[in-house]
C-alpha positions as protocol buffer text, in pm:
chain_id: "A"
residue {
  index: 1
  type: MET
  ca { x: 2123 y: 5475 z: 931 }
}
residue {
  index: 2
  type: THR
  ca { x: 2404 y: 5340 z: 1149 }
}
residue {
  index: 3
  type: ARG
  ca { x: 2158 y: 5281 z: 1436 }
}
residue {
  index: 4
  type: LYS
  ca { x: 1929 y: 5081 z: 1211 }
}
residue {
  index: 5
  type: ALA
  ca { x: 2206 y: 4851 z: 1085 }
}
residue {
  index: 6
  type: PRO
  ca { x: 2231 y: 4636 z: 1404 }
}
residue {
  index: 7
  type: ALA
  ca { x: 1854 y: 4597 z: 1413 }
}
residue {
  index: 8
  type: LEU
  ca { x: 1845 y: 4489 z: 1050 }
}
residue {
  index: 9
  type: ARG
  ca { x: 2124 y: 4239 z: 1113 }
}
residue {
  index: 10
  type: LEU
  ca { x: 1933 y: 4104 z: 1414 }
}
residue {
  index: 11
  type: LEU
  ca { x: 1616 y: 4060 z: 1206 }
}
residue {
  index: 12
  type: ALA
  ca { x: 1814 y: 3882 z: 935 }
}
residue {
  index: 13
  type: ALA
  ca { x: 1968 y: 3649 z: 1193 }
}
residue {
  index: 14
  type: LEU
  ca { x: 1626 y: 3568 z: 1339 }
}
residue {
  index: 15
  type: ALA
  ca { x: 1491 y: 3495 z: 993 }
}
residue {
  index: 16
  type: LEU
  ca { x: 1778 y: 3255 z: 922 }
}
residue {
  index: 17
  type: ALA
  ca { x: 1728 y: 3083 z: 1256 }
}
residue {
  index: 18
  type: ALA
  ca { x: 1358 y: 3038 z: 1188 }
}
residue {
  index: 19
  type: ALA
  ca { x: 1430 y: 2893 z: 843 }
}
residue {
  index: 20
  type: ALA
  ca { x: 1669 y: 2640 z: 995 }
}
residue {
  index: 21
  type: SER
  ca { x: 1444 y: 2553 z: 1288 }
}
residue {
  index: 22
  type: PRO
  ca { x: 1392 y: 2177 z: 1345 }
}
residue {
  index: 23
  type: ALA
  ca { x: 1021 y: 2251 z: 1395 }
}
residue {
  index: 24
  type: LEU
  ca { x: 994 y: 2282 z: 1018 }
}
residue {
  index: 25
  type: ALA
  ca { x: 1116 y: 1925 z: 975 }
}
residue {
  index: 26
  type: GLY
  ca { x: 876 y: 1632 z: 986 }
}
residue {
  index: 27
  type: GLN
  ca { x: 774 y: 1512 z: 1333 }
}
residue {
  index: 28
  type: PRO
  ca { x: 925 y: 1162 z: 1383 }
}
residue {
  index: 29
  type: VAL
  ca { x: 658 y: 899 z: 1454 }
}
residue {
  index: 30
  type: GLN
  ca { x: 649 y: 526 z: 1517 }
}
residue {
  index: 31
  type: LEU
  ca { x: 408 y: 275 z: 1368 }
}
residue {
  index: 32
  type: ARG
  ca { x: 176 y: 119 z: 1626 }
}
residue {
  index: 33
  type: PRO
  ca { x: 224 y: -259 z: 1670 }
}
residue {
  index: 34
  type: ASP
  ca { x: -155 y: -312 z: 1641 }
}
residue {
  index: 35
  type: VAL
  ca { x: -352 y: -87 z: 1408 }
}
residue {
  index: 36
  type: ALA
  ca { x: -724 y: -67 z: 1479 }
}
residue {
  index: 37
  type: LEU
  ca { x: -1004 y: -7 z: 1230 }
}
residue {
  index: 38
  type: HIS
  ca { x: -1269 y: 215 z: 1394 }
}
residue {
  index: 39
  type: ASP
  ca { x: -1612 y: 261 z: 1234 }
}
residue {
  index: 40
  type: GLY
  ca { x: -1470 y: 161 z: 896 }
}
residue {
  index: 41
  type: ARG
  ca { x: -1195 y: 426 z: 916 }
}
residue {
  index: 42
  type: VAL
  ca { x: -819 y: 428 z: 968 }
}
residue {
  index: 43
  type: THR
  ca { x: -652 y: 759 z: 1053 }
}
residue {
  index: 44
  type: LEU
  ca { x: -290 y: 864 z: 1097 }
}
residue {
  index: 45
  type: GLY
  ca { x: -359 y: 863 z: 1471 }
}
residue {
  index: 46
  type: ASP
  ca { x: -459 y: 497 z: 1447 }
}
residue {
  index: 47
  type: LEU
  ca { x: -138 y: 421 z: 1259 }
}
residue {
  index: 48
  type: PHE
  ca { x: 120 y: 622 z: 1449 }
}
residue {
  index: 49
  type: ASP
  ca { x: 215 y: 714 z: 1803 }
}
residue {
  index: 50
  type: GLY
  ca { x: 277 y: 1087 z: 1830 }
}
residue {
  index: 51
  type: ALA
  ca { x: 71 y: 1191 z: 1526 }
}
residue {
  index: 52
  type: GLY
  ca { x: -44 y: 1506 z: 1709 }
}
residue {
  index: 53
  type: ALA
  ca { x: -249 y: 1748 z: 1501 }
}
residue {
  index: 54
  type: ALA
  ca { x: -245 y: 1504 z: 1207 }
}
residue {
  index: 55
  type: SER
  ca { x: -416 y: 1230 z: 1409 }
}
residue {
  index: 56
  type: GLY
  ca { x: -753 y: 1286 z: 1240 }
}
residue {
  index: 57
  type: VAL
  ca { x: -624 y: 1263 z: 882 }
}
residue {
  index: 58
  type: LEU
  ca { x: -802 y: 977 z: 705 }
}
residue {
  index: 59
  type: ALA
  ca { x: -571 y: 707 z: 564 }
}
residue {
  index: 60
  type: ALA
  ca { x: -819 y: 439 z: 453 }
}
residue {
  index: 61
  type: THR
  ca { x: -1178 y: 321 z: 476 }
}
residue {
  index: 62
  type: SER
  ca { x: -1324 y: -29 z: 470 }
}
residue {
  index: 63
  type: PRO
  ca { x: -1670 y: -178 z: 524 }
}
residue {
  index: 64
  type: GLY
  ca { x: -1516 y: -508 z: 636 }
}
residue {
  index: 65
  type: GLN
  ca { x: -1332 y: -641 z: 938 }
}
residue {
  index: 66
  type: ALA
  ca { x: -986 y: -551 z: 806 }
}
residue {
  index: 67
  type: VAL
  ca { x: -811 y: -340 z: 546 }
}
residue {
  index: 68
  type: VAL
  ca { x: -465 y: -359 z: 389 }
}
residue {
  index: 69
  type: LEU
  ca { x: -267 y: -34 z: 351 }
}
residue {
  index: 70
  type: ASP
  ca { x: 36 y: 10 z: 128 }
}
residue {
  index: 71
  type: ALA
  ca { x: 327 y: 123 z: 345 }
}
residue {
  index: 72
  type: THR
  ca { x: 473 y: 352 z: 79 }
}
residue {
  index: 73
  type: ARG
  ca { x: 146 y: 539 z: 39 }
}
residue {
  index: 74
  type: VAL
  ca { x: 109 y: 567 z: 416 }
}
residue {
  index: 75
  type: GLN
  ca { x: 462 y: 709 z: 435 }
}
residue {
  index: 76
  type: MET
  ca { x: 381 y: 968 z: 167 }
}
residue {
  index: 77
  type: LEU
  ca { x: 54 y: 1065 z: 338 }
}
residue {
  index: 78
  type: ALA
  ca { x: 236 y: 1104 z: 669 }
}
residue {
  index: 79
  type: ALA
  ca { x: 502 y: 1326 z: 508 }
}
residue {
  index: 80
  type: ALA
  ca { x: 235 y: 1541 z: 344 }
}
residue {
  index: 81
  type: ASN
  ca { x: 92 y: 1604 z: 691 }
}
residue {
  index: 82
  type: GLY
  ca { x: 417 y: 1689 z: 865 }
}
residue {
  index: 83
  type: LEU
  ca { x: 506 y: 1344 z: 999 }
}
residue {
  index: 84
  type: GLU
  ca { x: 826 y: 1151 z: 934 }
}
residue {
  index: 85
  type: TRP
  ca { x: 805 y: 771 z: 943 }
}
residue {
  index: 86
  type: ALA
  ca { x: 1140 y: 617 z: 854 }
}
residue {
  index: 87
  type: ASN
  ca { x: 995 y: 263 z: 822 }
}
residue {
  index: 88
  type: PRO
  ca { x: 1316 y: 111 z: 968 }
}
residue {
  index: 89
  type: ASN
  ca { x: 1182 y: -245 z: 940 }
}
residue {
  index: 90
  type: GLY
  ca { x: 1098 y: -218 z: 569 }
}
residue {
  index: 91
  type: VAL
  ca { x: 725 y: -283 z: 618 }
}
residue {
  index: 92
  type: ARG
  ca { x: 544 y: -330 z: 285 }
}
residue {
  index: 93
  type: ARG
  ca { x: 187 y: -376 z: 406 }
}
residue {
  index: 94
  type: ILE
  ca { x: 0 y: -258 z: 713 }
}
residue {
  index: 95
  type: ILE
  ca { x: -310 y: -448 z: 823 }
}
residue {
  index: 96
  type: ALA
  ca { x: -571 y: -264 z: 1027 }
}
residue {
  index: 97
  type: ARG
  ca { x: -839 y: -473 z: 1198 }
}
residue {
  index: 98
  type: VAL
  ca { x: -1158 y: -406 z: 1386 }
}
residue {
  index: 99
  type: GLY
  ca { x: -1052 y: -383 z: 1751 }
}
residue {
  index: 100
  type: VAL
  ca { x: -708 y: -481 z: 1874 }
}
residue {
  index: 101
  type: VAL
  ca { x: -657 y: -850 z: 1795 }
}
residue {
  index: 102
  type: PRO
  ca { x: -353 y: -1036 z: 1933 }
}
residue {
  index: 103
  type: ALA
  ca { x: -144 y: -1186 z: 1653 }
}
residue {
  index: 104
  type: ALA
  ca { x: -207 y: -1543 z: 1770 }
}
residue {
  index: 105
  type: ALA
  ca { x: -585 y: -1490 z: 1749 }
}
residue {
  index: 106
  type: ALA
  ca { x: -589 y: -1316 z: 1411 }
}
residue {
  index: 107
  type: PRO
  ca { x: -819 y: -1469 z: 1146 }
}
residue {
  index: 108
  type: VAL
  ca { x: -518 y: -1564 z: 934 }
}
residue {
  index: 109
  type: ALA
  ca { x: -275 y: -1700 z: 1189 }
}
residue {
  index: 110
  type: GLY
  ca { x: 28 y: -1910 z: 1107 }
}
residue {
  index: 111
  type: PRO
  ca { x: 5 y: -2285 z: 1041 }
}
residue {
  index: 112
  type: ALA
  ca { x: 131 y: -2370 z: 1390 }
}
residue {
  index: 113
  type: ALA
  ca { x: -145 y: -2168 z: 1552 }
}
residue {
  index: 114
  type: ALA
  ca { x: -407 y: -2327 z: 1328 }
}
residue {
  index: 115
  type: SER
  ca { x: -282 y: -2675 z: 1410 }
}
residue {
  index: 116
  type: ALA
  ca { x: -289 y: -2601 z: 1784 }
}
residue {
  index: 117
  type: GLY
  ca { x: -638 y: -2460 z: 1756 }
}
residue {
  index: 118
  type: SER
  ca { x: -775 y: -2766 z: 1578 }
}
residue {
  index: 119
  type: GLY
  ca { x: -724 y: -2985 z: 1886 }
}
residue {
  index: 120
  type: ARG
  ca { x: -678 y: -3282 z: 1656 }
}
residue {
  index: 121
  type: PRO
  ca { x: -308 y: -3367 z: 1632 }
}
residue {
  index: 122
  type: GLY
  ca { x: -212 y: -3608 z: 1359 }
}
residue {
  index: 123
  type: ARG
  ca { x: -429 y: -3448 z: 1095 }
}
residue {
  index: 124
  type: SER
  ca { x: -270 y: -3324 z: 772 }
}
residue {
  index: 125
  type: ALA
  ca { x: -76 y: -2997 z: 778 }
}
residue {
  index: 126
  type: PRO
  ca { x: -291 y: -2683 z: 777 }
}
residue {
  index: 127
  type: VAL
  ca { x: -370 y: -2537 z: 435 }
}
residue {
  index: 128
  type: LEU
  ca { x: -488 y: -2188 z: 350 }
}
residue {
  index: 129
  type: ALA
  ca { x: -850 y: -2191 z: 233 }
}
residue {
  index: 130
  type: TRP
  ca { x: -1087 y: -1921 z: 119 }
}
residue {
  index: 131
  type: ALA
  ca { x: -1312 y: -1802 z: 401 }
}
residue {
  index: 132
  type: ARG
  ca { x: -1570 y: -1650 z: 166 }
}
residue {
  index: 133
  type: ASP
  ca { x: -1668 y: -1638 z: -200 }
}
residue {
  index: 134
  type: LEU
  ca { x: -1468 y: -1396 z: -415 }
}
residue {
  index: 135
  type: ASN
  ca { x: -1557 y: -1259 z: -756 }
}
residue {
  index: 136
  type: PRO
  ca { x: -1302 y: -1185 z: -1031 }
}
residue {
  index: 137
  type: GLY
  ca { x: -1125 y: -860 z: -952 }
}
residue {
  index: 138
  type: ASP
  ca { x: -1196 y: -870 z: -577 }
}
residue {
  index: 139
  type: VAL
  ca { x: -887 y: -771 z: -378 }
}
residue {
  index: 140
  type: VAL
  ca { x: -786 y: -1029 z: -118 }
}
residue {
  index: 141
  type: GLN
  ca { x: -810 y: -900 z: 240 }
}
residue {
  index: 142
  type: PRO
  ca { x: -659 y: -1062 z: 553 }
}
residue {
  index: 143
  type: ASP
  ca { x: -989 y: -1208 z: 672 }
}
residue {
  index: 144
  type: ASP
  ca { x: -1065 y: -1366 z: 331 }
}
residue {
  index: 145
  type: MET
  ca { x: -851 y: -1670 z: 427 }
}
residue {
  index: 146
  type: VAL
  ca { x: -834 y: -1921 z: 711 }
}
residue {
  index: 147
  type: TRP
  ca { x: -600 y: -2208 z: 792 }
}
residue {
  index: 148
  type: SER
  ca { x: -780 y: -2541 z: 754 }
}
residue {
  index: 149
  type: THR
  ca { x: -688 y: -2902 z: 834 }
}
residue {
  index: 150
  type: ALA
  ca { x: -1002 y: -3040 z: 672 }
}
residue {
  index: 151
  type: LEU
  ca { x: -863 y: -3036 z: 316 }
}
residue {
  index: 152
  type: ALA
  ca { x: -711 y: -3350 z: 167 }
}
residue {
  index: 153
  type: GLY
  ca { x: -391 y: -3174 z: 67 }
}
residue {
  index: 154
  type: PRO
  ca { x: -256 y: -2845 z: -59 }
}
residue {
  index: 155
  type: PRO
  ca { x: -219 y: -2767 z: -430 }
}
residue {
  index: 156
  type: LEU
  ca { x: 137 y: -2770 z: -561 }
}
residue {
  index: 157
  type: ASP
  ca { x: 143 y: -2390 z: -570 }
}
residue {
  index: 158
  type: ALA
  ca { x: -20 y: -2333 z: -231 }
}
residue {
  index: 159
  type: PRO
  ca { x: 127 y: -2023 z: -61 }
}
residue {
  index: 160
  type: ARG
  ca { x: 314 y: -2085 z: 263 }
}
residue {
  index: 161
  type: ASP
  ca { x: 216 y: -1747 z: 400 }
}
residue {
  index: 162
  type: SER
  ca { x: -103 y: -1544 z: 362 }
}
residue {
  index: 163
  type: ASP
  ca { x: 116 y: -1237 z: 298 }
}
residue {
  index: 164
  type: ALA
  ca { x: 190 y: -1374 z: -50 }
}
residue {
  index: 165
  type: VAL
  ca { x: -178 y: -1341 z: -145 }
}
residue {
  index: 166
  type: ILE
  ca { x: -307 y: -1041 z: 53 }
}
residue {
  index: 167
  type: GLY
  ca { x: -354 y: -737 z: -169 }
}
residue {
  index: 168
  type: GLN
  ca { x: -375 y: -938 z: -492 }
}
residue {
  index: 169
  type: ALA
  ca { x: -692 y: -975 z: -700 }
}
residue {
  index: 170
  type: ALA
  ca { x: -898 y: -1285 z: -778 }
}
residue {
  index: 171
  type: ARG
  ca { x: -852 y: -1403 z: -1137 }
}
residue {
  index: 172
  type: ARG
  ca { x: -1168 y: -1618 z: -1140 }
}
residue {
  index: 173
  type: PRO
  ca { x: -1466 y: -1694 z: -915 }
}
residue {
  index: 174
  type: LEU
  ca { x: -1341 y: -1848 z: -590 }
}
residue {
  index: 175
  type: ARG
  ca { x: -1559 y: -2041 z: -350 }
}
residue {
  index: 176
  type: ALA
  ca { x: -1538 y: -2058 z: 28 }
}
residue {
  index: 177
  type: GLY
  ca { x: -1365 y: -2374 z: 148 }
}
residue {
  index: 178
  type: MET
  ca { x: -1142 y: -2413 z: -159 }
}
residue {
  index: 179
  type: ALA
  ca { x: -767 y: -2436 z: -102 }
}
residue {
  index: 180
  type: VAL
  ca { x: -583 y: -2117 z: -193 }
}
residue {
  index: 181
  type: SER
  ca { x: -363 y: -2141 z: -502 }
}
residue {
  index: 182
  type: THR
  ca { x: -131 y: -1872 z: -632 }
}
residue {
  index: 183
  type: ARG
  ca { x: -282 y: -1934 z: -976 }
}
residue {
  index: 184
  type: ASP
  ca { x: -610 y: -1799 z: -837 }
}
residue {
  index: 185
  type: VAL
  ca { x: -475 y: -1446 z: -798 }
}
residue {
  index: 186
  type: ALA
  ca { x: -277 y: -1182 z: -982 }
}
residue {
  index: 187
  type: ARG
  ca { x: -162 y: -828 z: -916 }
}
residue {
  index: 188
  type: ALA
  ca { x: -463 y: -602 z: -891 }
}
residue {
  index: 189
  type: GLN
  ca { x: -520 y: -369 z: -1185 }
}
residue {
  index: 190
  type: VAL
  ca { x: -484 y: -3 z: -1093 }
}
residue {
  index: 191
  type: ILE
  ca { x: -569 y: 127 z: -1442 }
}
residue {
  index: 192
  type: LYS
  ca { x: -837 y: -1 z: -1677 }
}
residue {
  index: 193
  type: ARG
  ca { x: -884 y: 72 z: -2044 }
}
residue {
  index: 194
  type: ASP
  ca { x: -1054 y: 411 z: -2102 }
}
residue {
  index: 195
  type: ASP
  ca { x: -971 y: 532 z: -1748 }
}
residue {
  index: 196
  type: VAL
  ca { x: -861 y: 894 z: -1712 }
}
residue {
  index: 197
  type: VAL
  ca { x: -493 y: 885 z: -1618 }
}
residue {
  index: 198
  type: GLN
  ca { x: -262 y: 1153 z: -1479 }
}
residue {
  index: 199
  type: VAL
  ca { x: 83 y: 1108 z: -1639 }
}
residue {
  index: 200
  type: ALA
  ca { x: 378 y: 1274 z: -1462 }
}
residue {
  index: 201
  type: TYR
  ca { x: 702 y: 1365 z: -1640 }
}
residue {
  index: 202
  type: GLN
  ca { x: 991 y: 1486 z: -1428 }
}
residue {
  index: 203
  type: ALA
  ca { x: 1343 y: 1573 z: -1542 }
}
residue {
  index: 204
  type: GLU
  ca { x: 1611 y: 1825 z: -1436 }
}
residue {
  index: 205
  type: GLY
  ca { x: 1389 y: 1986 z: -1174 }
}
residue {
  index: 206
  type: ILE
  ca { x: 1092 y: 2026 z: -1409 }
}
residue {
  index: 207
  type: ARG
  ca { x: 771 y: 1835 z: -1339 }
}
residue {
  index: 208
  type: LEU
  ca { x: 483 y: 1827 z: -1585 }
}
residue {
  index: 209
  type: VAL
  ca { x: 150 y: 1647 z: -1544 }
}
residue {
  index: 210
  type: LEU
  ca { x: -89 y: 1583 z: -1829 }
}
residue {
  index: 211
  type: GLN
  ca { x: -419 y: 1402 z: -1847 }
}
residue {
  index: 212
  type: GLY
  ca { x: -494 y: 1128 z: -2095 }
}
residue {
  index: 213
  type: LYS
  ca { x: -702 y: 818 z: -2159 }
}
residue {
  index: 214
  type: ALA
  ca { x: -569 y: 469 z: -2095 }
}
residue {
  index: 215
  type: LEU
  ca { x: -560 y: 246 z: -2403 }
}
residue {
  index: 216
  type: SER
  ca { x: -492 y: -70 z: -2199 }
}
residue {
  index: 217
  type: ASN
  ca { x: -525 y: -228 z: -1857 }
}
residue {
  index: 218
  type: ALA
  ca { x: -230 y: -223 z: -1618 }
}
residue {
  index: 219
  type: ALA
  ca { x: -125 y: -329 z: -1271 }
}
residue {
  index: 220
  type: ALA
  ca { x: 119 y: -115 z: -1073 }
}
residue {
  index: 221
  type: GLY
  ca { x: 459 y: -136 z: -1244 }
}
residue {
  index: 222
  type: ASP
  ca { x: 315 y: -248 z: -1578 }
}
residue {
  index: 223
  type: PRO
  ca { x: 364 y: -50 z: -1900 }
}
residue {
  index: 224
  type: VAL
  ca { x: 53 y: 138 z: -2011 }
}
residue {
  index: 225
  type: THR
  ca { x: -24 y: 338 z: -2324 }
}
residue {
  index: 226
  type: VAL
  ca { x: -201 y: 667 z: -2256 }
}
residue {
  index: 227
  type: LEU
  ca { x: -358 y: 879 z: -2530 }
}
residue {
  index: 228
  type: ASN
  ca { x: -286 y: 1251 z: -2492 }
}
residue {
  index: 229
  type: THR
  ca { x: -635 y: 1397 z: -2532 }
}
residue {
  index: 230
  type: VAL
  ca { x: -491 y: 1728 z: -2658 }
}
residue {
  index: 231
  type: SER
  ca { x: -229 y: 1618 z: -2911 }
}
residue {
  index: 232
  type: LYS
  ca { x: -397 y: 1283 z: -2983 }
}
residue {
  index: 233
  type: LYS
  ca { x: -55 y: 1116 z: -2956 }
}
residue {
  index: 234
  type: PRO
  ca { x: 8 y: 801 z: -2749 }
}
residue {
  index: 235
  type: ILE
  ca { x: 242 y: 818 z: -2450 }
}
residue {
  index: 236
  type: GLN
  ca { x: 432 y: 515 z: -2324 }
}
residue {
  index: 237
  type: ALA
  ca { x: 429 y: 519 z: -1945 }
}
residue {
  index: 238
  type: LEU
  ca { x: 443 y: 296 z: -1636 }
}
residue {
  index: 239
  type: ALA
  ca { x: 142 y: 260 z: -1407 }
}
residue {
  index: 240
  type: THR
  ca { x: 216 y: 363 z: -1048 }
}
residue {
  index: 241
  type: GLY
  ca { x: -127 y: 363 z: -883 }
}
residue {
  index: 242
  type: PRO
  ca { x: -501 y: 411 z: -946 }
}
residue {
  index: 243
  type: GLY
  ca { x: -526 y: 659 z: -1233 }
}
residue {
  index: 244
  type: GLN
  ca { x: -155 y: 746 z: -1202 }
}
residue {
  index: 245
  type: ALA
  ca { x: 143 y: 682 z: -1433 }
}
residue {
  index: 246
  type: VAL
  ca { x: 493 y: 814 z: -1493 }
}
residue {
  index: 247
  type: ALA
  ca { x: 684 y: 875 z: -1817 }
}
residue {
  index: 248
  type: GLY
  ca { x: 1033 y: 984 z: -1919 }
}
residue {
  index: 249
  type: PRO
  ca { x: 1335 y: 957 z: -1684 }
}
residue {
  index: 250
  type: GLY
  ca { x: 1105 y: 879 z: -1390 }
}
residue {
  index: 251
  type: ALA
  ca { x: 979 y: 572 z: -1573 }
}
residue {
  index: 252
  type: GLU
  ca { x: 1337 y: 461 z: -1642 }
}
residue {
  index: 253
  type: ARG
  ca { x: 1425 y: 489 z: -1274 }
}
residue {
  index: 254
  type: LEU
  ca { x: 1117 y: 290 z: -1186 }
}
residue {
  index: 255
  type: ARG
  ca { x: 1210 y: 17 z: -1435 }
}
residue {
  index: 256
  type: ALA
  ca { x: 1553 y: -4 z: -1272 }
}
residue {
  index: 257
  type: SER
  ca { x: 1392 y: -40 z: -930 }
}
residue {
  index: 258
  type: LEU
  ca { x: 1165 y: -316 z: -1057 }
}
residue {
  index: 259
  type: ALA
  ca { x: 1459 y: -498 z: -1213 }
}
residue {
  index: 260
  type: ALA
  ca { x: 1645 y: -488 z: -882 }
}
residue {
  index: 261
  type: ASN
  ca { x: 1337 y: -574 z: -674 }
}
residue {
  index: 262
  type: PRO
  ca { x: 1052 y: -751 z: -859 }
}
residue {
  index: 263
  type: GLN
  ca { x: 833 y: -718 z: -546 }
}
residue {
  index: 264
  type: PHE
  ca { x: 866 y: -337 z: -548 }
}
residue {
  index: 265
  type: PHE
  ca { x: 495 y: -296 z: -622 }
}
residue {
  index: 266
  type: ALA
  ca { x: 373 y: -618 z: -459 }
}
residue {
  index: 267
  type: SER
  ca { x: 182 y: -427 z: -194 }
}
residue {
  index: 268
  type: LEU
  ca { x: -16 y: -196 z: -423 }
}
residue {
  index: 269
  type: ARG
  ca { x: -378 y: -275 z: -483 }
}
């Protein structure tokens, strides 16, 4: 038995070393400065340098020329696949485009770029205009807007930056060529009445998830009433994403975050 003791201690030490190995931690990655949309797909390899074996994991799909990704969801997807993105710059939205497009040539460039491109100095200041028709509920994508100098003047609530509108949903039919107004859009609904919703309740290390039916519409961060299909009792929760809500202490923490930062969910769609 005495001869076996050193071997057992050695095995125990190796086990502890393996448990503490940095290889088990997430692999640090950096967001690429230009994210490309290939064949309607965006993968973790498109998003991050050094994604390694997780490069092929699908992050988003889009039939158009661009797609907007929520940075928080990308961060969670990366973590679930062994990658650690610290998001040191506090990015809220990530825009992936077909090909690699220099910022100055992007469809929604800044007003200065639009003015320089017009070749007609002296015209009125550039105004954001709709590049295509949108139906109610359509989520605004980066290439849905262009800077125009052909409009007589901006509306009083015209956004100064396309980022204020991207990811929001059209409130009414919008026609190409119209000036963009913040009254035209609202936060996109992530839950609709009668949708099946997963409600998470987490407290003191215990996490429960139940399924219910939404009794109202809600955007991310909005209160939503969910009917427990088993007990037939309503649950007051907060919408967090498509078909997802949180109740209990988690909802209280989320309310506190929203009170401190009203734009907490601005990037969800």
